[in-house]
Structure formats: C-alpha cells, structure tokens
C-alpha positions in Angstrom: -24.9 -62.5 3.7 -27.7 -64.8 4.1 -26.9 -68.9 4.7 -29.1 -71.6 5.2 -28.6 -75.3 5.6 -31.4 -77.0 3.5 -30.5 -80.4 4.3 -27.8 -82.8 6.8 -26.6 -85.9 5.9 -24.9 -87.1 9.0 -22.4 -83.8 9.2 -22.6 -83.6 5.5 -24.3 -80.0 4.5 -26.6 -79.0 1.9 -26.7 -74.9 2.0 -27.6 -71.8 0.1 -25.4 -68.9 0.5 -26.8 -65.7 -1.0 -24.3 -62.7 -1.6 -24.3 -59.6 -3.0 -23.4 -60.6 -6.6 -25.2 -63.8 -6.9 -26.7 -67.3 -5.0 -24.5 -70.2 -4.6 -25.3 -73.5 -3.5 -22.9 -75.5 -1.2 -20.6 -77.3 -0.6 -19.3 -75.4 -3.6 -15.5 -75.4 -5.4 -14.2 -71.8 -5.9 -11.3 -71.9 -8.7 -8.7 -70.0 -8.0 -8.3 -66.2 -9.8 -4.8 -65.1 -8.3 -4.2 -61.8 -10.5 -7.8 -61.2 -11.2 -7.7 -64.3 -13.7 -8.2 -67.6 -13.6 -5.4 -68.9 -15.4 -5.7 -70.0 -19.2 -9.7 -69.2 -18.7 -11.9 -66.3 -19.7 -15.0 -65.4 -17.5 -17.3 -66.6 -20.5 -15.3 -70.2 -19.8 -15.8 -70.1 -16.6 -19.3 -69.2 -16.9 -20.2 -71.7 -19.1 -18.6 -74.5 -16.8 -21.3 -73.3 -14.4 -18.7 -71.5 -11.8 -20.8 -69.6 -9.3 -17.9 -68.0 -7.0 -14.2 -67.9 -7.7 -11.4 -66.2 -5.6 -8.9 -63.8 -6.0 -5.7 -62.5 -4.1 -5.6 -59.4 -1.9 -1.7 -59.3 -1.9 -1.3 -60.0 -5.5 -3.3 -57.2 -6.6 -2.1 -54.7 -4.5 1.8 -55.1 -5.9 -0.3 -55.5 -9.5 -2.1 -53.6 -10.5 -2.7 -51.6 -7.1 -5.7 -50.7 -5.4 -5.6 -47.5 -7.8 -6.0 -49.3 -11.1 -8.9 -51.3 -9.5 -10.8 -48.4 -8.3 -10.5 -46.8 -11.8 -13.2 -49.8 -12.6 -15.2 -49.4 -9.6 -13.9 -52.6 -8.4 -12.8 -55.6 -9.1 -15.7 -57.3 -11.0 -15.7 -54.5 -13.3 -11.8 -54.9 -13.7 -11.9 -58.4 -14.6 -15.0 -58.7 -16.2 -16.9 -61.2 -13.5 -20.3 -60.3 -12.9 -20.6 -63.3 -9.9 -19.4 -63.4 -6.6 -15.6 -63.3 -5.3 -14.3 -64.6 -2.1 -10.7 -62.5 -1.6 -8.3 -64.2 0.9 -6.7 -61.8 2.8 -2.5 -62.1 2.2 -2.2 -64.6 5.5 -1.4 -67.6 3.4 1.4 -65.1 1.8 2.5 -64.9 5.5 3.6 -68.9 5.0 4.9 -69.1 1.6 6.4 -65.7 0.7 9.7 -64.4 2.1 9.5 -62.5 5.2 11.3 -59.5 6.6 9.5 -58.6 10.1 6.6 -60.4 12.1 5.4 -59.7 14.9 1.9 -58.4 16.6 1.8 -55.1 14.2 1.6 -56.8 11.2 4.4 -57.8 8.5 7.0 -56.8 6.2 7.9 -58.8 3.4 10.0 -58.9 0.5 8.2 -58.2 -3.0 8.2 -60.8 -5.3 8.1 -58.3 -8.2 10.3 -56.0 -7.3 12.3 -57.0 -4.1 11.2 -53.8 -2.2 9.5 -53.6 1.2 5.7 -54.3 1.6 4.0 -53.8 4.6 0.5 -55.6 5.0 -1.6 -55.9 8.6 -5.3 -56.1 9.6 -6.4 -52.7 9.0 -4.3 -52.4 4.9 -5.9 -55.7 4.4 -9.2 -54.5 4.7 -9.0 -51.5 3.2 -7.8 -53.1 0.0 -10.4 -56.2 -0.2 -13.1 -53.4 0.9 -11.8 -51.3 -2.6 -11.9 -54.6 -4.5 -15.4 -54.5 -3.5 -15.4 -58.7 -3.1 -18.5 -60.8 -1.9 -16.3 -62.4 0.8 -13.4 -60.9 2.7 -11.1 -62.8 4.5 -9.6 -61.6 8.2 -5.7 -60.9 7.8 -4.2 -64.0 9.8 -1.3 -65.5 10.9 -0.5 -69.3 8.8 2.9 -70.9 10.2 4.4 -73.5 8.4 3.4 -77.0 9.4 6.5 -78.2 11.4 6.3 -74.8 13.6 7.3 -76.1 17.4 4.4 -75.6 19.7 5.5 -72.1 21.1 5.7 -70.6 17.5 2.3 -72.4 16.9 0.9 -70.7 20.0 2.1 -67.5 19.5 0.9 -67.5 15.6 -2.5 -68.5 16.8 -2.5 -65.6 19.6 -1.6 -63.1 16.9 -4.2 -64.7 14.5 -6.9 -64.0 17.2 -5.6 -60.2 17.7 -5.2 -59.1 14.3 -9.1 -60.8 13.9 -10.0 -58.3 16.2 -8.1 -55.4 14.3 -9.8 -56.8 10.9 -13.3 -56.9 12.3 -12.9 -53.3 13.9 -11.4 -52.1 10.6 -14.2 -54.1 8.4 -16.8 -50.9 7.9 -18.7 -51.6 4.7 -21.9 -53.1 3.1 -22.2 -55.4 0.8 -19.5 -57.5 2.0 -18.8 -60.3 4.1 -16.3 -61.1 6.5 -14.8 -63.9 7.7 -12.8 -65.3 10.5 -10.1 -68.2 10.1 -8.8 -70.8 12.4 -5.3 -71.3 13.1 -3.5 -73.9 15.7 -1.5 -76.3 13.2 -2.1 -80.1 14.2 -1.9 -79.1 18.0 -5.6 -80.3 19.3 -5.5 -77.8 22.0 -4.9 -75.0 20.2 -7.1 -75.8 17.0 -10.0 -75.8 19.9 -9.0 -72.3 21.7 -8.3 -71.0 18.4 -12.0 -71.9 17.0 -13.3 -70.6 20.4 -11.0 -67.3 19.9 -12.7 -66.7 16.7 -16.3 -67.8 17.2 -16.5 -65.6 20.3 -15.9 -62.4 17.9 -19.4 -63.1 15.3 -18.0 -63.0 11.6 -20.2 -64.3 9.0 -18.6 -67.3 8.6 -15.5 -69.3 9.5 -12.5 -70.9 7.7 -10.2 -73.6 8.8 -7.1 -72.5 7.7 -3.3 -73.5 8.0 -3.7 -77.2 6.8 -3.1 -79.2 3.4 0.1 -77.6 3.4 2.9 -80.3 4.1 1.3 -82.4 6.8 0.1 -85.8 6.6 -3.8 -86.3 5.2 -4.6 -88.1 8.4 -4.2 -84.9 10.6 -5.4 -82.8 8.1 -8.8 -84.7 8.7 -8.3 -85.6 12.3 -8.0 -81.2 12.8 -10.6 -80.3 10.4 -13.3 -82.4 12.9 -11.7 -80.7 15.9 -12.2 -77.3 14.3 -15.8 -77.9 12.6 -16.9 -79.4 16.0 -16.7 -75.7 17.6 -18.0 -73.7 14.7 -21.9 -72.4 14.6 -24.0 -75.2 12.6 -25.7 -71.7 11.3 -22.8 -70.3 9.5 -20.6 -71.4 6.4 -17.6 -74.0 7.0 -14.7 -72.8 4.5 -11.6 -75.3 4.3 -9.1 -72.8 2.6 -6.9 -74.5 0.0 -8.6 -78.0 -0.2 -9.4 -78.9 -4.0 -8.1 -82.9 -4.9 -11.7 -84.5 -5.3 -10.8 -87.2 -2.5 -9.8 -84.8 -0.4 -12.7 -83.0 -0.9 -15.4 -86.0 -0.3 -13.6 -86.5 3.2 -14.1 -82.6 4.3 -17.8 -82.5 2.8 -18.3 -85.3 5.1 -17.1 -83.9 8.4 -19.5 -80.2 7.7 -17.3 -78.6 5.3 -19.1 -76.4 3.2 -16.6 -74.3 0.5 -13.0 -75.1 -0.9 -10.5 -73.7 -3.2 -7.4 -74.6 -5.0 -5.0 -74.1 -8.0 -4.7 -77.9 -8.0 -7.5 -78.5 -11.0 -5.8 -75.9 -13.0 -2.4 -76.7 -12.1 -1.9 -80.2 -13.0 -4.2 -79.3 -16.0 -1.0 -77.3 -17.2 0.9 -79.9 -16.4 -0.8 -82.8 -18.6 -3.2 -84.3 -16.3 -7.1 -84.5 -16.5 -9.3 -85.4 -13.9 -12.5 -88.0 -14.8 -15.0 -90.1 -13.5 -12.8 -93.0 -13.5 -9.4 -91.1 -11.9 -6.4 -89.1 -13.3 -5.8 -89.3 -16.5 -1.9 -88.7 -17.9 -2.3 -87.2 -21.2 1.2 -86.9 -21.7 1.3 -90.6 -21.5 2.1 -92.2 -24.9 -1.4 -94.7 -24.9 -3.2 -91.7 -25.3 -1.4 -91.1 -29.2 -4.0 -93.0 -30.9 -6.8 -92.7 -29.0 -10.0 -91.1 -30.3 -11.3 -91.3 -27.1 -12.7 -87.8 -25.3 -11.0 -87.4 -22.2 -14.4 -88.3 -20.5 -17.3 -89.8 -22.2 -19.0 -88.8 -19.0 -18.4 -85.2 -19.5 -20.3 -82.4 -21.8 -17.8 -79.8 -21.6 -16.5 -78.0 -25.0 -13.2 -80.1 -25.0 -14.9 -83.4 -24.7 -17.2 -82.4 -27.0 -14.9 -81.7 -29.5 -11.8 -83.1 -29.2 -9.9 -86.6 -28.9 -7.2 -87.6 -26.5 -5.0 -88.2 -28.8 -5.2 -84.4 -30.4 -4.6 -82.8 -26.7 -1.5 -85.7 -26.3 0.0 -84.2 -29.8 -0.9 -80.7 -28.5 1.0 -81.0 -24.7 3.7 -82.9 -26.6 4.5 -80.2 -28.9 4.3 -77.6 -26.3 1.0 -75.9 -27.6 -1.1 -73.6 -24.9 -4.1 -74.6 -26.5 -3.5 -78.3 -24.9 -3.2 -76.9 -21.8 -6.4 -74.4 -22.3 -8.4 -77.4 -23.3 -7.2 -79.5 -20.5 -8.2 -76.3 -18.1 -11.3 -76.1 -19.5 -12.1 -79.9 -18.7 -10.9 -79.6 -15.6 -12.8 -77.0 -14.3 -16.1 -78.3 -15.7 -15.2 -81.6 -14.1 -14.9 -80.0 -10.6 -18.1 -77.9 -10.8 -19.7 -81.1 -12.1 -18.2 -83.0 -9.2 -19.7 -80.6 -6.8 -22.9 -81.2 -8.5 -23.1 -84.6 -7.9 -22.1 -84.5 -4.8 -24.8 -82.0 -3.8 -27.5 -84.5 -5.3 -26.1 -87.5 -3.4 -26.7 -85.5 -0.5 -30.6 -84.6 -1.2 -30.8 -88.0 -2.1 -29.2 -90.1 0.3 -26.4 -91.6 -1.2 -23.5 -89.6 -0.2 -21.5 -92.6 1.6 -22.2 -94.6 -1.9 -20.7 -91.4 -4.3 -18.3 -91.0 -1.8 -16.7 -94.8 -2.0 -16.8 -95.3 -5.1 -14.7 -91.7 -6.2 -12.4 -92.3 -3.6 -11.9 -95.8 -5.2 -11.4 -94.2 -8.4 -8.8 -91.8 -7.2 -7.0 -93.7 -4.8 -6.5 -96.7 -7.5 -4.0 -93.5 -9.5 -3.9 -92.6 -12.5 -6.2 -93.5 -14.5 -5.4 -95.6 -17.8 
C-alpha cells in the first residue's frame, strides 16, 4: 500500500491511496456491503456511481457463507463480482453491537445471530479470515465498548485493544494486503491519547478512529477525533469508522480525516429519504405526490435522469422495492459526488465556503 498527501488546506488533506485492486482518492466515502453486497445495488450500479472502495464485514461473512465458500471463488472480490478495493472490518464492532457470552484478553465468545450457537473470535481468527477474504485493507481486532462505559471499563478495553493489536500484527502474514490499527479510548481524553500512542508505536499501514459516533454527543465526537488525529502520523491514512452523514464528514475532513464508511445513506434511502445538495428530502411526504421534479436537479444519476419525485413517492407509498432501489442509487451517487466536491474544494482552496453552504442546508432540517 502507498499513500501520498497531495495537498493540505489547514488540517484538511487531499490524498491518493494505492492499493492492490486500484487507486483511491481521499477524502473518500466507502459504502457498506456487510454481507458481500451493498443492499439493493449491483456492482455495476456502484461502478456507475464512481465508487472506488467498499467495506465488508469479517464476522458476518465468517458465519455465512463461511470462509470455505469464499475460498472456492479465490477471494471476496471474485465472490461478489467487485474488482476494485475492499476494506474489511475485523469483527471488533460486533463486540459492541452483538450479544456476548464471554469477553476477556483471549477473545470474545458471541451468540450467533443466525442460529444462537457459540462463535469465538480473537485477533488470530480475525486475521486468518481477512487474509482468506483477500481484502485490500484489513483491520486489527479491537474492543469497542459502549459510549456509557465507566472509566475503568474503558481503560480495560483500551489496554485490551493494544494487546489485540500486537497479536493482530503478529498474525498478519500476507502480501498485497494492508493492515490498519484502531485507536479506542471512548470519550476520555487521556485514554484517547494513550491509545493513539500505543497503536502508532506498532507501525501500521494506516490508523482508524474507533469507538465514536455510536451514541455520544456530537461535540464529544469531534473533540475526541481532534485529540486522536493529533497523535496520528502525517504520512498515513486516517479512517473514521462509522461516520457517514454529510454534516459529520465535513467536520471530520476539516479535522484531518481521510476515510469514512457508514450504512447511513443506504439505510435512509430504504426508509424514503434522499440526500440532496439542499438537504434531506422526505419522499414519503405528501407534497411530492404531484411533483414532476427529479429528486435533485443538480444530480445526474440514473434515478434523477429518468424519474420524478411523484413516481418515487408512489413507489414508496405502495411499499414497492423499486422505490428503495432508486433512492439507494441516488444516495450513493450523491455521496460519491459529495466527496468529489470536497476534494475539489480542498484543491482550489474553497473548502471553508463549501462546508458552510452544506452545513446550512443539512442543519436546517428536511428540505421541502
């Protein structure tokens, strides 16, 4: 993996990330394909939108279809028909989100969300699975505690994250794949600093800000990101895990973050909400019933070029999956265009103005 920062505008960075399956321009948004698919979209839809890299999930793919099935296809890229880069998370987020039967320094025992059976995951298993998947960027196995964890609980999780990072790096014996470390520490400044210093001391290919945007107040998200980024190397990519709303991405780019992922754009599309250059648009609302406008006149996606708000409102109101598909196509296209405009504004020195205009649109609520 190679990474170069092409330009800085204060803390905002314009970069290029060269990976085994292609080149990625940063700042970049990665659509989430948990089960080897971005919900409701084909790889062709993603390519037409200009997507450069997607994220997939180690834990869920380990359960179904299982590593052996993906090995039959010679890796995840062939399995899902996606030729560009893939980042796989390690299963660490599932430590936060799924029921656990046991967690200690050795690893985690989960209750399977599929059949209720016991499933073990630790740094060595996570690395082995990610190597078999053949993703371009792999993540260390970490302990992501809930945002309301006590100081002692968070300190224990931070120490465990460091121990697991050491084991992850030791088990990561492969070529053509990069490995990113993850900084934890919750909303405790001293633990954030300690974790950043610990993880960067191990020398990973890139670094992630973990354990944020999971329920804490937005001001704490930004403060903890600033503290973390301050201790990350300038010459390595910085990845904020789980950040996907336009307004959050703008704030984080301003603070020096390069990579983002989230189910946010695709999830809200399935519930009838579109992202536009003027803010969010609720296609379920009755004022769209007779509208002959596209979702967004400034968008050139398949949906906006061919369908009216009235038609999509009809599909959504009737529960037709086509409405969800068309909105998902639009939202992913919007996010890729949004990131492209962020990069352009950093390049020409207008990021501050661009950020102010978009924040005004998005913090103003639903676009009508």
